[in-house]
C-alpha positions in Angstrom: 59.7 102.1 82.4 58.8 104.7 85.0 58.1 102.0 87.6 61.6 100.5 87.0 63.2 103.9 87.4 61.4 104.4 90.7 62.5 101.0 92.0 66.1 101.7 91.0 66.0 105.1 92.7 64.6 103.6 95.9 67.6 101.3 96.1 70.1 104.2 96.2 71.1 105.1 99.7 71.8 108.8 99.8 74.7 108.8 102.3 77.6 111.3 102.5 81.1 110.1 101.8 83.2 110.4 105.0 86.9 110.6 104.3 89.1 108.6 106.6 92.9 108.2 106.9 95.2 105.3 107.6 98.3 105.8 109.6 100.6 102.8 109.9 103.4 102.2 112.4 106.1 99.8 111.2 106.8 96.9 113.6 109.7 94.5 113.2 108.9 90.8 113.1 112.4 89.8 114.1 112.9 87.8 110.9 115.6 88.5 108.4 117.1 86.6 105.5 120.3 86.7 103.5 119.5 84.6 100.4 116.7 83.5 98.3 116.2 80.1 99.9 115.8 81.7 103.3 113.4 84.2 101.7 111.3 81.4 100.4 111.1 79.8 103.8 110.3 83.0 105.6 107.5 84.0 103.1 105.8 80.6 103.6 105.7 81.0 107.4 105.4 84.8 108.0 102.1 86.3 109.1 99.6 87.9 106.7 100.4 91.3 108.2 104.0 91.1 106.9 102.9 90.1 103.4 100.4 92.9 103.4 103.0 95.4 104.5 105.7 94.4 101.9 103.3 94.0 99.0 100.1 96.0 99.4 101.5 98.9 101.2 104.5 99.4 98.8 102.8 102.2 97.0 102.3 104.1 100.3 106.1 104.3 100.7 106.5 106.5 97.6 109.0 104.2 95.9 109.7 104.3 92.1 107.4 102.1 90.0 110.3 100.1 88.6 109.5 97.7 91.4 106.0 96.9 92.8 106.7 95.4 96.1 109.6 95.1 98.7 110.4 91.6 97.6 111.0 92.6 94.0 113.1 95.6 95.1 115.3 93.4 97.3 115.8 90.9 94.5 116.8 93.6 92.1 118.9 95.9 94.3 120.4 93.5 96.9 120.5 90.1 95.2 121.1 91.8 91.8 118.9 89.2 90.2 117.0 91.3 87.6 115.1 88.4 86.1 113.7 87.4 89.5 112.9 91.0 90.3 110.9 91.4 87.1 109.0 88.2 87.8 108.1 89.3 91.4 107.3 92.8 90.2 104.7 91.3 87.7 102.6 90.0 90.6 99.5 92.2 90.9 98.1 91.7 94.4 94.8 93.2 93.5 94.0 90.3 91.1 93.9 87.9 94.1 91.1 87.4 96.6 93.3 86.9 99.6 96.7 87.7 101.0 97.4 83.9 101.2 96.9 83.7 97.5 99.5 86.5 97.0 101.8 84.5 99.3 101.4 81.4 97.2 102.2 83.4 94.0 105.4 84.8 95.5 106.5 81.3 96.5 105.6 80.0 93.0 107.8 82.6 91.3 110.7 82.0 93.7 110.5 78.2 93.3 110.5 78.6 89.5 113.7 80.7 89.8 115.4 78.3 92.2 114.8 75.5 89.8 117.1 77.4 87.3 119.5 78.6 90.0 119.5 76.0 92.8 122.4 77.5 94.7 121.4 81.0 95.7 124.2 83.4 96.9 124.1 85.4 100.0 123.7 89.2 99.8 126.5 91.5 101.0 126.4 92.0 104.8 124.1 94.8 105.6 121.8 94.1 102.7 119.7 91.4 104.4 115.9 91.6 104.0 114.1 92.4 107.2 110.5 91.4 107.5 108.2 94.0 109.0 104.5 94.4 109.6 102.4 97.4 110.3 99.9 98.3 113.0 97.4 100.5 111.3 95.2 103.2 112.9 92.2 104.5 111.0 90.5 107.7 111.9 88.1 110.3 110.5 89.5 113.5 109.1 86.4 115.6 109.4 85.6 115.9 105.7 82.3 114.7 104.4 80.9 115.2 100.9 77.3 115.0 99.7 77.7 115.2 95.9 80.2 115.1 93.1 81.1 118.8 93.2 82.0 118.6 96.9 83.9 115.3 96.4 86.0 116.9 93.6 87.1 119.7 96.0 87.9 117.2 98.8 89.9 114.8 96.6 92.2 117.6 95.5 93.3 118.5 99.0 92.9 115.3 101.0 96.0 113.7 102.4 97.8 111.0 100.4 97.1 108.6 103.3 93.4 109.0 102.8 93.8 108.2 99.1 95.7 105.1 100.0 93.1 104.0 102.5 90.1 104.5 100.2 91.6 103.4 96.9 94.2 100.7 97.8 93.4 99.4 101.3 89.7 99.1 100.5 90.3 96.5 97.8 91.6 94.1 100.5 89.2 95.3 103.2 86.1 95.0 101.1 87.3 91.7 99.6 86.0 92.7 96.2 89.3 93.1 94.3 88.4 95.8 91.8 86.0 97.8 94.1 87.3 100.8 96.1 85.5 103.0 98.6 85.2 106.0 96.1 83.6 104.1 93.3 81.4 102.1 95.7 80.0 105.4 97.2 79.5 107.0 93.8 77.6 103.9 92.5 75.5 103.2 95.6 74.9 106.6 97.1 74.8 108.8 94.0 73.5 106.2 91.6 76.2 107.0 89.0 77.5 103.6 88.0 79.0 105.0 84.8 81.3 107.2 86.9 82.1 104.3 89.2 83.1 102.1 86.3 85.5 104.8 85.0 87.2 105.0 88.4 87.4 101.2 88.6 89.2 101.2 85.2 92.2 103.0 86.9 94.8 100.3 87.5 96.2 100.7 91.1 99.1 98.6 90.0 100.4 101.1 87.4 100.1 104.4 89.3 101.5 106.2 92.3 99.1 107.6 94.8 99.3 111.1 93.4 98.7 109.8 89.9 95.6 108.1 91.2 94.4 111.4 92.7 95.0 113.1 89.3 93.1 110.5 87.4 90.1 110.6 89.8 90.0 114.4 89.6 90.0 114.4 85.8 87.2 111.9 85.7 85.0 113.6 88.3 85.6 117.1 86.8 84.2 116.0 83.4 80.9 114.9 85.0 80.6 117.9 87.4 81.0 120.2 84.4 78.4 118.3 82.5 76.0 118.4 85.4 76.4 122.2 85.7 75.8 122.6 81.9 72.8 120.2 82.0 74.5 117.8 79.6 74.0 114.1 79.8 77.1 111.9 79.3 
């Protein structure tokens, strides 16, 4: 048993967590559409960067959670097709392994709707959907943490853009779907898989960035308190 513990401990890489931040500049693609058929065609051809911007970066924009991506918001607000908006809003991008899979799911839902409503109407002039993409810049913010207590202090005050980068963007960047930078560090550098698993249970699809911050703080605070009191949980 002791030998196994030593082997497990040796595998842990004691590295600090370095907070980074993502700043995105919106860039127009020059593509815009006025009805659902045009939207379907555009989604099938537009670059991955545009899909990423309109789906994965929706939570960074601080919108209400009634919609979960720009496509569902446009369907509900501009097309006034609530049924379609709900179907598009049900697409959870973090359950897919690639942006192209998200693209296919968007097209599948639109095709299903077009089968029932084959003659889509145009939106009112001025309500067209404009496809954008983002140019992202990632930089260090000068905050490094060595343990859970330091991490707890940092997570409370770090910018929302940093929360987005490490909790949302990392799922696409790491290509592991349910794994984010925070839980990855806690598991592999601190050897606290139980805490990492708790953080991975937080559904990014159901919370705003500030809600994510609150949930992480609450989880970490419990374990920091237990560590200080010498209690094992």
